[in-house]
C-alpha positions as CSV (number, residue, x, y, z in Angstrom):
1,M,-57.2,16.2,-76.4
2,L,-56.2,14.2,-73.5
3,T,-59.1,12.3,-72.2
4,N,-59.1,12.1,-68.2
5,E,-58.1,8.7,-68.5
6,Q,-55.7,9.9,-70.7
7,K,-54.8,12.2,-67.9
8,A,-54.7,10.1,-65.1
9,L,-52.1,7.2,-66.8
10,K,-49.5,9.9,-67.9
11,Q,-49.3,11.7,-64.0
12,L,-49.0,8.0,-62.9
13,I,-45.8,7.9,-66.5
14,N,-44.5,10.6,-65.3
15,Y,-44.7,9.3,-61.3
16,I,-42.5,6.5,-62.1
17,E,-40.5,8.2,-64.1
18,Q,-39.6,10.4,-61.3
19,G,-39.6,7.9,-58.9
20,Q,-42.3,9.2,-56.7
21,W,-43.8,5.6,-55.3
22,E,-45.8,7.1,-52.2
23,K,-47.5,9.7,-54.9
24,L,-47.7,6.9,-56.7
25,N,-49.4,4.7,-54.4
26,L,-51.9,7.0,-53.8
27,Y,-52.6,8.3,-56.9
28,C,-53.9,4.6,-57.7
29,Q,-56.1,4.6,-54.5
30,I,-58.0,7.7,-55.3
31,I,-58.7,6.7,-58.8
32,N,-60.0,4.3,-60.6
33,P,-58.2,1.6,-62.3
34,K,-60.5,0.1,-64.2
35,N,-61.0,3.1,-66.6
36,L,-57.8,3.0,-67.4
37,L,-58.8,-0.5,-69.4
38,N,-60.6,1.4,-72.4
39,P,-59.6,-0.1,-75.6
40,K,-58.7,3.7,-76.4
41,N,-56.2,3.5,-73.7
42,T,-54.4,0.3,-74.8
43,K,-51.5,1.9,-75.6
44,I,-50.8,4.8,-72.8
45,F,-51.7,1.3,-70.7
46,T,-48.8,-0.6,-72.3
47,A,-46.2,2.2,-72.1
48,L,-47.3,2.7,-68.3
49,K,-46.7,-1.3,-67.9
50,Y,-44.0,-1.5,-69.9
51,L,-42.3,1.6,-67.6
52,F,-43.8,0.3,-64.5
53,L,-41.6,-3.6,-65.5
54,E,-38.8,-1.5,-66.2
55,K,-38.6,0.3,-62.7
56,Q,-39.0,-3.3,-61.3
57,T,-36.1,-4.4,-62.9
58,S,-33.7,-1.8,-62.2
59,H,-34.6,-0.8,-58.3
60,P,-33.8,-4.4,-56.5
């Protein structure tokens, strides 16, 4: 069972994968990103950072 924070991270990853940057921006404004830094969310957060960096390098 995923925690709310893990569900939020999963949603962020979905928006990144789908290239929905406006939704991603709005979602990030709504949630408290500090909650995503909890050590139990490290694996998902690391994946999120990796995917974000991948998208940044592939979109000039």
